C-alpha positions as CSV (number, residue, x, y, z in Angstrom):
1,M,-0.8,-20.2,-18.1
2,T,0.4,-17.5,-15.7
3,E,3.5,-17.9,-13.6
4,T,2.8,-20.0,-10.5
5,P,3.4,-17.9,-7.3
6,R,5.4,-19.3,-4.5
7,I,2.8,-20.8,-2.0
8,R,3.5,-23.1,0.9
9,P,1.5,-26.3,0.7
10,R,-0.2,-25.6,4.0
11,E,-1.2,-22.2,2.8
12,R,-2.4,-23.5,-0.5
13,D,-4.6,-26.1,1.1
14,A,-6.0,-23.6,3.6
15,I,-7.0,-21.3,0.7
16,I,-8.7,-24.1,-1.3
17,Q,-10.5,-25.6,1.7
18,S,-11.8,-22.3,2.9
19,L,-13.1,-21.2,-0.6
20,R,-14.7,-24.6,-1.2
21,A,-16.6,-24.1,2.1
22,G,-17.6,-20.6,1.1
23,V,-15.7,-18.9,3.9
24,V,-12.8,-16.4,3.9
25,P,-9.3,-17.9,4.2
26,R,-7.4,-17.0,7.3
27,T,-4.1,-17.0,5.4
28,G,-2.7,-16.4,1.9
29,L,-5.2,-13.6,1.0
30,R,-2.5,-11.8,-1.1
31,H,-2.7,-14.7,-3.5
32,V,-6.4,-14.1,-4.3
33,Q,-6.8,-10.4,-3.7
34,V,-8.2,-8.4,-6.7
35,G,-9.7,-4.9,-7.1
36,R,-10.7,-2.4,-4.5
37,V,-7.3,-0.7,-4.3
38,A,-8.8,2.6,-3.4
39,E,-10.8,1.2,-0.5
40,V,-7.8,-0.5,0.9
41,E,-5.8,2.7,0.6
42,A,-8.5,4.5,2.6
43,L,-8.2,2.0,5.4
44,V,-4.4,2.2,5.3
45,S,-4.7,5.9,5.8
46,D,-6.8,5.2,8.9
47,L,-4.0,3.0,10.2
48,D,-1.5,5.7,9.7
49,R,-3.7,8.1,11.8
50,L,-4.0,5.5,14.5
51,E,-0.3,5.1,14.6
52,D,0.1,8.8,15.3
53,G,-2.3,8.5,18.3
54,G,-5.5,9.3,16.6
55,S,-8.7,7.3,16.3
56,A,-10.8,6.0,13.4
57,I,-14.0,4.2,12.6
58,R,-15.2,2.7,9.3
59,F,-18.5,1.1,8.3
60,V,-17.7,-1.3,5.4
61,I,-20.9,-1.7,3.5
62,G,-21.5,-4.2,0.7
63,E,-24.2,-6.5,-0.6
64,Y,-24.6,-9.9,0.9
65,G,-21.9,-12.2,-0.6
66,A,-20.0,-9.2,-2.1
67,G,-16.8,-9.8,-0.1
68,K,-17.1,-7.7,3.1
69,T,-15.6,-10.4,5.3
70,F,-12.7,-10.9,2.8
71,F,-12.1,-7.2,2.9
72,L,-12.1,-7.0,6.7
73,Q,-9.7,-9.9,6.9
74,L,-7.4,-8.3,4.3
75,V,-7.3,-5.0,6.3
76,R,-6.7,-7.0,9.5
77,L,-3.6,-8.7,8.0
78,I,-2.3,-5.3,6.8
79,A,-2.8,-3.9,10.4
80,L,-0.8,-6.8,11.8
81,E,2.0,-6.1,9.4
82,K,2.1,-2.5,10.6
83,K,2.6,-3.7,14.2
84,F,-1.0,-3.2,15.4
85,V,-2.8,-5.4,17.8
86,T,-6.1,-6.6,16.3
87,A,-9.2,-8.1,17.8
88,H,-12.0,-9.6,15.8
89,A,-15.5,-11.1,16.4
90,D,-18.8,-11.7,14.7
91,L,-21.9,-10.4,16.3
92,T,-24.5,-13.0,17.2
93,P,-27.7,-13.1,19.2
94,E,-25.5,-13.8,22.3
95,R,-22.8,-11.2,21.4
96,R,-23.9,-7.6,21.1
97,L,-22.4,-4.2,21.6
98,Y,-25.0,-3.5,24.4
99,G,-26.9,-5.9,26.6
100,S,-28.1,-6.4,30.1
101,G,-27.8,-10.2,30.2
102,G,-24.1,-10.6,29.5
103,Q,-24.3,-10.1,25.7
104,A,-21.8,-7.2,25.7
105,R,-19.4,-9.0,28.1
106,S,-19.6,-12.1,25.9
107,L,-18.6,-10.0,22.8
108,Y,-15.7,-8.5,24.8
109,A,-14.5,-12.0,25.9
110,E,-14.7,-13.1,22.2
111,L,-12.6,-10.1,21.1
112,M,-10.0,-10.8,23.8
113,R,-9.8,-14.5,22.8
114,N,-9.1,-13.3,19.3
115,V,-6.5,-10.7,20.1
116,S,-3.8,-11.1,17.5
117,T,-0.3,-9.8,16.8
118,R,2.1,-10.3,14.0
119,Q,3.6,-13.2,15.8
120,R,0.2,-14.6,16.8
121,P,-2.0,-13.8,13.8
122,E,-4.6,-16.5,14.5
123,G,-5.6,-15.1,17.9
124,G,-4.7,-16.0,21.5
125,G,-2.2,-13.1,21.7
126,L,-3.5,-11.4,24.9
127,A,-1.0,-13.0,27.3
128,S,1.9,-12.3,24.9
129,V,0.9,-8.5,24.8
130,V,0.9,-8.4,28.6
131,E,4.2,-10.3,28.7
132,R,5.8,-7.9,26.3
133,F,4.7,-5.0,28.5
134,V,6.2,-6.4,31.7
135,S,9.3,-7.6,30.0
136,S,10.0,-4.2,28.5
137,A,9.4,-2.6,31.9
138,Q,11.9,-5.1,33.4
139,T,14.5,-4.2,30.8
140,Q,14.0,-0.5,31.4
141,G,14.3,-1.0,35.1
142,D,17.5,-2.9,34.8
143,A,18.9,-0.3,32.4
144,E,18.0,2.6,34.8
145,G,18.7,0.8,38.0
146,R,15.1,1.0,39.1
147,D,12.6,-1.4,40.5
148,P,10.6,-2.8,37.6
149,A,7.4,-2.5,39.7
150,A,8.1,1.2,40.0
151,V,8.6,1.4,36.2
152,I,5.3,-0.4,35.7
153,G,3.5,1.9,38.1
154,T,4.8,5.0,36.3
155,R,3.8,3.7,32.9
156,L,0.3,2.8,34.0
157,E,-0.4,6.2,35.6
158,S,-1.9,7.5,32.4
159,L,-4.5,4.7,32.4
160,Q,-5.9,5.8,35.8
161,E,-7.6,8.8,34.3
162,L,-10.0,6.5,32.3
163,T,-13.0,4.7,33.7
164,G,-11.9,1.5,35.4
165,G,-8.2,2.5,34.8
166,Y,-7.2,2.0,38.4
167,D,-8.3,-1.6,38.6
168,F,-6.9,-2.3,35.2
169,A,-3.5,-1.1,36.4
170,Q,-3.9,-3.2,39.5
171,V,-4.4,-6.3,37.4
172,I,-1.4,-5.6,35.3
173,A,0.7,-5.0,38.5
174,A,-0.6,-8.4,39.8
175,Y,0.5,-10.0,36.6
176,W,4.0,-8.6,37.1
177,R,4.2,-9.9,40.7
178,A,3.1,-13.3,39.5
179,H,5.7,-13.1,36.7
180,D,8.4,-12.1,39.1
181,R,7.6,-14.9,41.6
182,G,6.7,-17.6,39.1
183,D,3.1,-17.7,40.3
184,E,1.3,-19.2,37.3
185,E,-2.1,-19.3,39.1
186,L,-2.0,-15.5,39.7
187,Q,-1.0,-14.9,36.1
188,R,-4.0,-16.9,35.0
189,H,-6.3,-14.9,37.3
190,A,-5.0,-11.7,35.8
191,V,-5.5,-12.9,32.2
192,R,-9.0,-14.1,33.1
193,W,-9.9,-10.6,34.3
194,L,-8.5,-9.0,31.2
195,R,-10.5,-11.4,29.0
196,G,-13.7,-10.4,30.8
197,E,-14.2,-14.0,32.1
198,Y,-15.2,-13.0,35.7
199,S,-18.9,-12.9,36.2
200,T,-19.0,-11.6,39.8
201,R,-17.1,-8.9,41.6
202,T,-16.7,-11.1,44.6
203,E,-14.7,-13.7,42.7
204,A,-12.5,-11.1,41.2
205,R,-11.8,-9.4,44.6
206,Q,-10.8,-12.8,46.1
207,A,-8.5,-13.6,43.2
208,L,-6.9,-10.2,42.5
209,G,-8.1,-7.7,45.1
210,V,-9.9,-5.5,42.6
211,R,-13.5,-4.2,43.0
212,T,-14.6,-4.1,39.4
213,I,-15.0,-6.5,36.5
214,I,-15.5,-6.2,32.8
215,D,-19.2,-6.5,32.5
216,D,-21.9,-5.3,30.0
217,A,-21.6,-1.7,31.1
218,F,-17.8,-1.7,30.9
219,F,-17.5,-3.0,27.3
220,Y,-16.4,0.1,25.5
221,D,-14.4,1.5,28.4
222,G,-12.5,-1.8,28.5
223,L,-11.6,-1.5,24.9
224,K,-10.4,2.1,25.3
225,L,-8.2,1.0,28.2
226,F,-6.8,-2.0,26.3
227,A,-6.0,0.3,23.3
228,R,-3.9,2.6,25.6
229,F,-2.2,-0.4,27.1
230,V,-1.1,-2.0,23.8
231,R,0.6,1.3,22.9
232,L,2.4,1.3,26.3
233,A,3.5,-2.3,25.3
234,G,5.1,-0.9,22.2
235,F,2.5,-1.6,19.5
236,S,1.0,0.9,17.1
237,G,-2.5,0.7,18.5
238,L,-5.6,-1.5,18.6
239,V,-8.0,-2.2,15.7
240,V,-11.3,-3.9,16.5
241,F,-13.0,-5.7,13.6
242,L,-16.7,-6.5,14.0
243,D,-18.6,-8.4,11.3
244,E,-22.2,-9.5,10.9
245,L,-23.6,-6.3,12.4
246,V,-26.8,-7.3,10.5
247,N,-27.6,-9.2,13.7
248,L,-28.5,-5.9,15.3
249,Y,-30.7,-5.0,12.4
250,K,-32.6,-8.3,12.8
251,L,-33.4,-7.7,16.4
252,G,-37.2,-7.7,16.9
253,N,-37.0,-5.8,20.1
254,A,-36.9,-2.1,19.1
255,Q,-35.5,-1.1,22.6
256,A,-32.7,-3.6,22.4
257,R,-31.9,-2.5,18.8
258,N,-31.8,1.2,19.7
259,S,-29.6,0.6,22.8
260,N,-27.1,-1.1,20.5
261,Y,-27.3,1.8,18.1
262,E,-26.7,4.2,21.0
263,Q,-23.5,2.3,21.7
264,I,-22.5,2.7,18.1
265,L,-23.2,6.4,18.3
266,R,-21.0,6.7,21.3
267,I,-18.2,4.9,19.6
268,L,-18.7,7.0,16.4
269,N,-18.6,10.3,18.3
270,D,-15.5,9.4,20.2
271,S,-13.7,8.2,17.0
272,L,-14.7,11.3,15.0
273,Q,-13.6,13.6,17.8
274,G,-10.3,11.8,18.2
275,S,-10.7,10.8,21.8
276,G,-10.0,7.1,21.4
277,L,-6.2,7.2,21.6
278,G,-4.9,4.6,19.2
279,L,-8.2,2.8,18.9
280,G,-9.9,2.0,15.6
281,F,-13.1,0.2,14.6
282,V,-13.9,-1.5,11.3
283,L,-17.5,-2.7,11.2
284,G,-19.1,-4.8,8.4
285,G,-22.7,-4.6,7.3
286,T,-25.1,-4.6,4.4
287,P,-26.8,-1.7,2.8
288,D,-30.1,-2.6,4.6
289,F,-28.3,-2.5,7.9
290,L,-27.1,1.0,7.1
291,M,-29.9,2.7,5.2
292,D,-33.2,1.1,6.3
293,T,-35.0,3.9,8.0
294,R,-37.2,1.6,10.0
295,R,-34.7,-0.9,11.4
296,G,-31.2,0.1,10.2
297,L,-28.8,2.7,11.4
298,Y,-30.7,5.3,9.6
299,S,-33.7,4.7,11.9
300,Y,-31.6,6.4,14.6
301,A,-31.6,10.1,13.6
302,A,-28.2,11.0,15.1
303,L,-26.6,8.1,13.2
304,Q,-28.3,9.0,10.0
305,T,-27.0,12.6,10.2
306,R,-23.4,11.4,10.8
307,L,-23.4,8.6,8.3
308,A,-25.3,10.2,5.4
309,E,-23.7,10.1,2.0
310,N,-21.9,13.1,0.7
311,T,-24.4,14.7,-1.7
312,F,-21.6,15.9,-4.0
313,A,-20.3,12.3,-4.4
314,R,-22.5,11.3,-7.3
315,D,-22.2,10.7,-11.1
316,G,-18.9,8.8,-10.8
317,L,-17.5,11.1,-8.0
318,V,-16.4,9.4,-4.8
319,D,-15.6,10.5,-1.2
320,R,-13.8,7.9,0.9
321,S,-12.9,10.3,3.7
322,G,-16.2,9.7,5.6
323,P,-16.9,6.9,8.0
324,V,-18.8,4.8,5.4
325,I,-16.9,2.8,2.8
326,S,-19.2,1.3,0.2
327,L,-17.5,-1.6,-1.4
328,A,-17.4,-1.2,-5.2
329,N,-18.7,-4.2,-7.1
330,L,-16.1,-6.4,-8.7
331,T,-16.1,-5.9,-12.5
332,P,-16.1,-8.9,-14.9
333,E,-12.4,-8.1,-15.5
334,D,-11.7,-8.3,-11.8
335,L,-13.4,-11.7,-11.6
336,Y,-11.4,-13.0,-14.6
337,V,-8.2,-12.0,-12.8
338,L,-9.4,-13.7,-9.7
339,L,-10.1,-16.9,-11.6
340,V,-6.6,-16.7,-13.0
341,K,-5.2,-16.4,-9.5
342,L,-7.2,-19.3,-8.3
343,R,-5.9,-21.4,-11.1
344,A,-2.4,-20.4,-10.1
345,V,-3.1,-21.4,-6.5
346,F,-4.0,-24.9,-7.7
347,A,-0.9,-25.0,-9.9
348,A,1.2,-24.4,-6.8
349,G,0.5,-28.1,-5.8
350,D,1.5,-30.9,-8.1
351,G,1.1,-28.9,-11.3
352,G,-2.6,-28.4,-10.9
353,P,-5.3,-28.9,-13.6
354,D,-4.4,-27.9,-17.2
355,L,-7.2,-25.3,-17.7
356,P,-6.6,-22.9,-20.6
357,D,-7.7,-19.3,-20.7
358,E,-10.6,-20.1,-23.0
359,A,-12.0,-22.2,-20.2
360,L,-12.1,-19.3,-17.9
361,A,-14.0,-17.2,-20.4
362,A,-16.4,-20.1,-21.0
363,F,-17.0,-20.5,-17.3
364,M,-17.8,-16.8,-16.8
365,E,-20.2,-16.9,-19.8
366,H,-21.9,-20.0,-18.4
367,C,-22.3,-18.3,-15.0
368,S,-23.7,-15.1,-16.6
369,S,-26.3,-17.1,-18.5
370,R,-27.4,-18.7,-15.2
371,V,-27.6,-15.8,-12.8
372,G,-26.8,-12.7,-14.8
373,S,-24.5,-10.0,-13.4
374,A,-24.8,-11.3,-9.8
375,Y,-22.1,-13.8,-10.7
376,F,-19.5,-11.0,-10.4
377,R,-21.3,-8.5,-8.1
378,T,-21.7,-11.2,-5.3
379,P,-19.1,-13.7,-6.3
380,R,-19.0,-16.1,-3.4
381,N,-21.0,-18.9,-5.1
382,T,-19.1,-18.3,-8.4
383,I,-15.8,-18.7,-6.7
384,R,-16.9,-21.8,-4.8
385,E,-18.1,-23.5,-8.0
386,F,-14.9,-22.7,-9.8
387,V,-12.8,-24.1,-7.0
388,N,-15.0,-27.3,-7.1
389,L,-14.4,-27.5,-10.9
390,L,-10.7,-27.2,-10.4
391,A,-10.7,-29.8,-7.7
392,V,-12.4,-32.4,-9.9
393,L,-10.1,-31.7,-12.8
394,E,-7.1,-32.0,-10.5
395,Q,-8.1,-35.4,-9.2
396,N,-9.4,-36.7,-12.5
397,P,-6.7,-35.9,-15.1
398,G,-8.7,-37.5,-17.9
399,A,-11.8,-35.3,-17.3
400,S,-12.6,-32.6,-19.9
401,W,-13.5,-29.2,-18.7
402,E,-16.0,-28.8,-21.6
403,D,-18.0,-31.8,-20.3
404,L,-17.9,-30.6,-16.7
405,L,-18.9,-27.0,-17.5
406,G,-22.5,-27.8,-18.1
407,R,-22.8,-29.4,-14.7
408,V,-22.0,-26.1,-12.9
409,E,-25.1,-25.2,-11.0
410,L,-25.1,-21.6,-9.8
411,A,-27.7,-19.7,-7.8
412,P,-27.4,-16.2,-6.4
413,D,-26.8,-15.8,-2.7
414,E,-30.0,-15.3,-0.7
415,N,-29.8,-12.5,1.7
416,P,-31.1,-13.6,5.2
417,D,-31.1,-10.1,6.6
418,F,-34.9,-10.0,6.9
419,A,-35.1,-13.2,8.9
420,P,-35.7,-12.4,12.6
421,L,-33.3,-13.7,15.2
422,P,-34.5,-17.1,16.6
423,G,-36.3,-16.7,19.9
424,D,-35.9,-12.9,19.9
425,A,-39.7,-12.3,20.4
426,L,-39.8,-14.8,23.2
427,A,-36.9,-13.0,25.0
428,T,-38.9,-9.8,25.1
429,P,-41.6,-9.2,27.7
430,A,-45.0,-8.5,26.2
431,G,-45.2,-4.8,25.1
432,A,-41.7,-4.0,26.5
433,G,-39.7,-1.8,24.2
434,R,-41.6,-2.8,21.0
435,S,-43.1,-0.6,18.4
436,D,-46.2,-1.5,16.5
437,D,-44.1,-1.9,13.4
438,D,-42.1,-4.6,15.0
439,D,-45.0,-7.0,14.6
440,L,-44.3,-7.0,10.9
441,A,-40.5,-7.6,11.3
442,S,-40.7,-11.0,9.7
443,F,-43.1,-10.1,6.9
444,R,-41.7,-11.0,3.5
445,L,-43.0,-10.5,0.0
């Protein structure tokens, strides 16, 4: 048995419960991380560039069930340790990068609800970021003998050159006034505006005296403003993590899909040109989402040109400097190390089940005979079954792993990418923005 790492009981339970449910743990990832060192280093280099005031964007591409969400969560935790503010969200039919019915505003609001800092890693950190900004301004004003309101105005001048920057600065100034007077209601109004929760300009003007709100058209501009603001508050920058981009690929409405791809192109161009000061994006998707020339990003010529693979990176040669990071498959050796780590996580409780090394090898051989190499290339189901096995052994000390091994039922993950979004065809007026090919969107062999 390997030496048991030091794991807090709450952290241990969170890891086990998440893996049994087939989802990525929100904490303790360092205890189960294996492989993909080069990919992590590539993203860390992006963080260093953001810290220097640059911009970055990465498309993390991997097969369904190969660990994209785990990888994004790992990079997010690294960013928090490096004093970045992060915001994360999954795209859904109601949350998109572009929309005319509130879908982009809904995505922005979800990102702002999930704003995280090192002190608030689980989200809900937006108010603390604003509080840190006004508190530091007050400290500076006291030290220099100046009115903190004047300090705040001076600091926010740089934001006014951006689209919507004037009203953004007005909202921050309103938060300061509320902070100074102890007006909690005005503080709530300011935070609501920053979260994109106002649906009408009239309501925002009555509450804060501003003429704009964060709506669908303001989605990306709002993120650029917030990225500048977090740097003014003393953080390294803002990193936005977007997962499940396959929901754009699944859109049956070609016009809606292309509008979202245009938004991605705008973000990509800004990031590659370095104009998004301290703003980084990490987007997770499958190979179909990227390379399908009919519905994926490659169906949009400008994106295909910018995201195409380096033709020299073949025959074992790699290039991780481009915007696309293709997650390498875990090797059987990586998976074995992962099983050892999972055994150690269980052992951090009351000793855990006594599972010898030969049992790990037998488990892998059993999985290989059931689903072939998919058991380590897309390991989600493999991990879940192994955790279930450990749970039974832990709670039934007299049980034999040899007897239980034959009960392990394993099936490869089924990729749902080709299933159309529910109700998407109904949401599209007849003939509006559809190509003839879209009628075959749900066809399956």
